[in-house]
Backbone as a ProteinNet text record, in pm:
[ID]
protein_1_A
[PRIMARY]
MIEMYKSNPVGLEALEKYGKLDKALREQDIVKHCLKTGDQLPDFTLSNQHGEPKNIYELHQTQWLILVYFRGKFCPFCNLDLRILQKKLSAIEGCPAK
[TERTIARY]
-11156.2	-11189.8	-11126	-11008.2	-10937.1	-11005.5	-11088.6	-11159	-11241.4	-11305.5	-11392	-11313.4	-11183.2	-11101.8	-11044.4	-11048.2	-10986.1	-11052.8	-11181.8	-11250.7	-11232.1	-11160.8	-11134.7	-10984	-10913.9	-10767.7	-10712.5	-10622.7	-10552.4	-10403.3	-10369	-10228.4	-10190.9	-10110.5	-10071.1	-9997.3	-9911	-9834.5	-9927.1	-10025.9	-10120.2	-10201.1	-10242.7	-10320.9	-10238.6	-10111.8	-10024.9	-10003	-9985.6	-9969.3	-10094.4	-10209.8	-10334.9	-10343.1	-10304.6	-10307.2	-10218.4	-10098.8	-10007.1	-10063.6	-10121.2	-10181.7	-10298.5	-10383.4	-10498.3	-10451.2	-10348.4	-10295.2	-10240.3	-10164.3	-10106.3	-10214.9	-10319	-10428.1	-10500.8	-10522.1	-10587.3	-10501.2	-10369.6	-10278.8	-10279.7	-10305.7	-10313.4	-10452.1	-10541.9	-10679.8	-10746	-10726.5	-10777.1	-10929.2	-10996.2	-11142.5	-11197.2	-11123.8	-11173.9	-11182.9	-11114.7	-11117.2	-11219	-11283.1	-11377.5	-11517.8	-11595.1	-11736.1	-11805	-11900.4	-11974.6	-12121.1	-12193.5	-12335.6	-12402	-12474.6	-12543.4	-12465.5	-12334	-12254.5	-12296	-12282.9	-12314.8	-12195.3	-12221.3	-12117.7	-12084.4	-11956.5	-11921.7	-11958.3	-11988.8	-12022.8	-11894.9	-11894.4	-11779.1	-11822.4	-11737.7	-11762.3	-11647.6	-11683.2	-11585.9	-11629.4	-11538	-11572.5	-11622.6	-11725.4	-11773.8	-11688.9	-11731.9	-11654.4	-11645.2	-11725.9	-11723.8	-11651.1	-11592.5	-11520.1	-11609	-11737.6	-11832.6	-11832.1	-11825.9	-11829.4	-11967	-11966.8	-12090.6	-12077.1	-12172.5	-12173.7	-12251.8	-12189	-12249.9	-12377.2	-12374.6	-12492.6	-12611.5	-12588	-12696.8	-12751.5	-12664.4	-12709.8	-12791.6	-12744.8	-12810.6	-12947.6	-12976.4	-13108.3	-13217	-13179	-13278.3	-13266.9	-13160.7	-13143.1	-13042.9	-13049.9	-12948.7	-12824.7	-12708.4	-12583.4	-12499.3	-12426.4	-12320.5	-12192.5	-12098.7	-11972.7	-11865.2	-11796	-11687.2	-11563.1	-11456.7	-11330.4	-11248	-11218.2	-11141.6	-11018.6	-10902.5	-10777.9	-10740.2	-10761.1	-10725.3	-10705.3	-10692.9	-10675.4	-10548	-10452.2	-10324.6	-10336.8	-10445.9	-10461.6	-10531.6	-10461.1	-10525	-10638.9	-10629.8	-10733.9	-10861.4	-10844.8	-10960.9	-11030.3	-10951.5	-11008.6	-11081.4	-11024.6	-11088.4	-11219.4	-11218.4	-11341.6	-11449.7	-11412.4	-11510.8	-11566.2	-11481.3	-11531.3	-11630.5	-11601.8	-11694.1	-11825.5	-11818.1	-11939.8	-12018.5	-11949.2	-12016.5	-12095	-12036.8	-12106.3	-12228.8	-12226.4	-12337.1	-12433.3	-12413.2	-12488.6	-12639.3	-12686.8	-12832.3	-12889.5	-12817.5	-12863.7	-12858.3	-12753.8	-12740.4	-12851.4	-12881.4	-12986.2	-13123.6	-13140.2	-13265.9	-13281.2	-13177.9	-13180.2	-13216.4	-13258.5	-13293	-13171.6	-13051.9	-12930.9	-12884.8	-12809.2	-12750.2	-12600.8
2299.3	2416.7	2541.5	2529.8	2647	2706.3	2628.9	2678	2802	2808.9	2922.5	3051.6	3043	3162.5	3216.6	3138.7	3181.8	3305.2	3322.6	3440.6	3561.9	3548.4	3656.9	3669.4	3723.9	3723.6	3801.8	3739.7	3805.5	3802.1	3761.8	3747.9	3601.6	3570.2	3431.4	3372.1	3450.8	3400	3357.8	3441.3	3408.2	3284.7	3275.1	3160.5	3032.1	3039.6	2922.1	2881.3	2979.3	2948.9	2881.8	2932.1	2871.4	2727.3	2704.4	2569	2474	2520.6	2437.3	2409.4	2511.6	2493.6	2396	2412.6	2324	2179.4	2158.8	2024.1	1965.4	2045.5	1997.4	1958.3	2039.1	2007.9	1880.7	1863.1	1740.6	1617.9	1630.9	1518.8	1482.2	1579.3	1553.6	1504.9	1492.4	1449.7	1537.2	1667.5	1764.6	1757.7	1715.9	1713.2	1621.6	1516.1	1423.6	1490.1	1603.6	1675.3	1789.5	1814.1	1926.2	1884.1	1982.1	1955.8	1922.4	1834.7	1794.2	1831.4	1830.5	1860.7	1774	1837.9	1766.8	1758.2	1785.8	1785.5	1902.9	1885.2	1993	2086.2	2213.8	2315.1	2332.4	2331.2	2354.3	2496.6	2515.4	2648.3	2730.2	2850	2938.6	3083.1	3175	3318.2	3379.3	3458.6	3530.5	3675.1	3759.3	3899.2	3913.2	3996.7	4023.4	4132.1	4179.9	4279.7	4413.3	4433.8	4557.1	4538.2	4419.5	4391.7	4350.9	4329.3	4290.8	4138.7	4088.6	3943.6	3887.4	3778.4	3711.2	3563.2	3510.9	3369.9	3293.4	3195.3	3119.8	3048.9	2988.6	2916.8	3011.6	3129.5	3226.2	3275.5	3304	3348.9	3241.3	3118.1	3009	2974.5	3020	2996.5	3074	3183.3	3270.7	3277.7	3224.5	3237	3134.6	3110.7	3030.4	3117.4	3054.6	3129.3	3090.5	3187.8	3164.4	3212.7	3123.1	3159.2	3180.2	3291.1	3322.5	3351.8	3280.6	3304.1	3400.4	3517.3	3620.5	3652.9	3614.7	3635.4	3782.1	3854.8	3996.3	4048.4	4179.9	4242.6	4195.8	4148.2	4103.5	3973.4	3899.4	3766.1	3776.5	3749.4	3761.4	3662.2	3546.1	3445.3	3484.7	3539.3	3586.8	3700	3791.9	3902.4	3852.3	3753.5	3695.2	3628.2	3553.9	3489.6	3592.9	3703	3807.7	3870.2	3887.8	3942.4	3846.7	3717.5	3618	3619.8	3625.2	3633.5	3760.2	3871	3996.4	3981.1	3912.8	3890.3	3801.3	3715.9	3623.3	3677.8	3802.8	3858.7	3853	3883.2	3882.1	3742	3639.3	3501.6	3465.9	3511.7	3484.7	3554.1	3678.3	3752.8	3690.3	3609.3	3540	3415.7	3379.4	3261.9	3305.8	3211.8	3248.8	3268.4	3259	3270	3414.4	3441.7	3574.3	3560.7
8627.2	8705.2	8645.4	8594.8	8544	8421.7	8353.5	8235	8264.3	8379.9	8410	8427	8445.6	8464.7	8334.1	8228	8103	8044.1	8066.8	8014.6	8104.9	8212	8306.9	8326.9	8226.9	8233.8	8352.5	8425	8535.3	8509.1	8390.9	8356.3	8350.6	8253.4	8230.9	8350.6	8413.1	8527.6	8641.7	8672.8	8780.3	8744.2	8619.2	8574.5	8584.1	8546.5	8556	8701.8	8790.3	8932.8	8987.4	8946.4	8991.3	8943	8817.9	8762.9	8841	8878.6	8957	9096.1	9157.6	9289.3	9282.1	9181.9	9162.9	9147.1	9067	9045.1	9175.3	9249.7	9375.6	9475.5	9484	9577	9535.9	9406.9	9359.7	9389.3	9371.1	9399.1	9547.2	9633.8	9777.8	9818.4	9721.2	9745.8	9851.8	9837.8	9935.4	9949.8	9844.5	9845.9	9954.9	9987.9	10090.4	10227.8	10245.8	10373.2	10374.8	10261.6	10251.2	10293.9	10337.1	10363.7	10232.4	10239.6	10120.8	10138.1	10030.3	10034.9	10140.4	10229.3	10335.5	10465.6	10461.9	10585.1	10673.2	10802.9	10896	10909.1	10894.8	10908.6	11055.6	11090.9	11231.5	11272.7	11398.8	11449.9	11464.3	11407.8	11421.4	11401.1	11441.9	11427.2	11347.8	11248	11166.4	11153.2	11111.1	11084.6	10941.6	10923.5	10788.8	10724.1	10607.6	10534.3	10606.9	10709.9	10788.9	10922.3	10942.2	11065.2	11181.2	11154.7	11259.9	11276.4	11399.8	11419.6	11384.2	11310	11270.5	11301.7	11376.8	11412.3	11306.5	11247.6	11138.6	11183.8	11300.7	11349.5	11364.3	11423.2	11442.1	11308.4	11213.3	11081.9	11011.4	11022.1	10950.8	11010.1	11129.4	11188.7	11114.9	11050	10986.5	10835.3	10776.6	10631.6	10579	10447.5	10380.3	10365.4	10356.9	10350.7	10229.7	10178.1	10080.6	10146.8	10167	10232.1	10126.5	10135.8	10043.5	10126.6	10099.1	10168.7	10084.3	10139.1	10069.3	10151.9	10102.2	10177.5	10185	10078.1	10078.3	9937.3	9926	9795.2	9725.8	9802.6	9746.8	9668.9	9688.7	9628.4	9492.7	9382.2	9251	9231.9	9294.1	9277.4	9351.7	9471.1	9547.2	9472.3	9417.4	9341.8	9218	9152.7	9035.5	9074.1	9182.9	9229.4	9259.6	9323.1	9353.1	9226.4	9125.2	8997.9	8933.6	8940.5	8885	8962.4	9094.6	9176	9144.2	9122.2	9088.7	8958.8	8860.9	8733.7	8752.3	8853	8880.2	8985.8	9027.4	9139.1	9118.4	8998.5	8977.8	8998.3	8956.6	8978.2	9126.4	9194.2	9337.6	9415.3	9379.3	9449.6	9430.8	9326.7	9304.8	9390.5	9463.6	9551.4	9693.3	9776.7	9914.3	10004.6	9951.1	10033.5	10046	10151.4	10175.2	10184.4
[MASK]
++++++++++++++++++++++++++++++++++++++++++++++++++++++++++++++++++++++++++++++++++++++++++++++++++

C-alpha cells in the first residue's frame, strides 16, 4: 500500500510513520473488522464539507457513493489521500458515484 505514496512525497518522517501504522494495523488483522464488498453499510448521518448533515441511507437511495474519511488539515495522510483523489478526479467523475 505504501508504494502509491512514494510518488507523492510528504516527507520521509511522515512516510515512515505511515509505514509503521500500516504494519501495526496489519498485525492486528484490522481488515477482518472492515466492511467488505457486498456488505451492507450501516445507516448513519455525518456532516459534509460544508457542515451540513447528510444521511448515508437517504443519499444512497438516489446515487452511488464514495466515502472519504478526512480527519483534518493537520493529518498529513488525509491530505495526501485527498491529493491522490484530486489527481484521479476525472476518472472518478466518469463513474456513477458521487
